[in-house]
C-alpha positions, 0 to 999 in steps of 0.5 A: 379065185377069191369070192370077193375078187373083181372077176368073181363079182363079174362072173356072178353077174354074167351067169345071170345076165349073159347075152344070148348069141348064136356063136356063144355057149351059155355059162350054164352049158359051159359049166356042164362041160359043153365046149365052144366050137373054135371055128364059130368063135373065130368066125364071130370074132372076125365078123364082129370087128368094127361091126355091131352084134345086131348086124352080124347075127344074120350073116353068122347064121347064113355063113354057118348054115352054108359052111358049118365047118372050117373045112367047108369054108376052106373049100368054098369059092372065093366069089361065093364068100365075098358075095355072102360077106357083102354089106359087112364092110372091111372086105379084107377081113373076108379075104383073110377069112379064107386064107386063115381057113385054108391054113387051118386045113392045110397046116393043122388038119382042120383043127384050130391051134389051142394057144394064143401064140400058135393062133398068131401064126395064122394069116389074118389073126392079130393079137385081139382075135388070137386072145379071144379064140384062145380064151373063149374056145380053149380057156387060156387066160389071155387078155381080150381087149376091145372097145368095150373093155377099154371103156370099162377099164378107163372108167373103173380106174378113172384113166384120163389119158385119151385114146389111142395113147391110153391103149397100153395102160388100159390093156395092162389094167385089163390083164391084171383083172383076167382070172385063171378060172373061167377066163373065157366066160370072164372075157365075154362078161367084160365085153357084155358089161361094156355093151349093156351096162357101161355103155358109151352114153348114159352108163347104168352105174346103179346096176353095175356089178363093179359099181363099188369099185368104179373110181369114175362113178365116185368122181362123177367122170364116167360119162366123159371116159374114155377120153379120145384125142380129136379126130382129123377131118376125113378127106373127100375122094371123087370117082366115076361109076359107069352103069351099063345095061345091054338091051337084053337087060344084062349089066356090066360088072367088074371084079376089083383087084384082090388088094385094096378097098373092096378087094375081090368084090364085084362092082361097077367099072369106074375110075380111080378114086382121088382127091381131084376130079378123075379123068374119064375112063369108060369101059365101053363105047357108049352114049353116056348120060350123067345121072345127076346124082352122086353116090356117097359112102364113107370108109374108115379114112375118107368120104367117097363121092361117085358121079354116076354115068349111065348108058344102054348098049347094043348086043354086039358092043364089047367092053374093054374091061369087065363082063356082062352079067345076065339079068337073072344072075345079077343080084344087087345084094351081092355088091358091096355097100358103096356099089349098091348105093350106085345101083339104088340111084340108077335103078330105083331112085332115078330109073335111068338105066 
């Protein structure tokens, strides 16, 4: 690696300005031979998908305190992991997390494979995560491309093609810059550059280590890149959430099917979510009251509006689905965000249950 190469310039900057992360080995320690833990690298990368660093830090600490190794995670109860994941969103990631941990233990003796190609054979690991673990944990010169890297490459080379059509071009440009020396630190350096300097709005071009190379800075187009194709309007789906309290304080909850949105998570019994007003599907015989407020939540592909119906039932009333959870065992924090919004409206804002 030449001293004046782009990667050398960026690594020199990273050595001084690397962000402190609970899952990261700092560049100084890395140079002294401290190896990143593949488990911590993998766990952080899964958590960080479509989620901010600020949101992930506390989740990561709780997970690694409770399950410090991949073997510990593999041996955990599904419900415990899903409860710890609540609030991070994209719950299929949590299910795949367990599948992958169990495959590492069952098929690889509790040790993550050391190459990108081998990592791709694990359940729930796609090209991005495989590249990130291979590069950061094992120093394989795999090209890691996330939104930060796409933005840096689009500006550096003044790529006007809008995303997502530009992805192959931006990946090829990123690959051309990936060095054989310190590829793990380099991968983290590009992501740090995008997160702290080459930001979506108001990029700090004056202090960028690549400012002399950046075509978009020279052309005055940096703030407009990467270009993005217009997004389609998200549809709205409607549903009913049934909030039931038994007279002793127990609440009726239902575990959702493993597949689909919020798969495997606890939540309020309800109807299907559809673009038309759904048919009622009460989980228990009761005198229902309309709360008069909607719980609104936005998923990746649609907006959800939930009508909330509430009821209090006697001790001898049996539900047709779901189970009563004793008040002492019920924690709204264990619910996914959409269901926690229902709780907040029913138990906090309106106090109707």
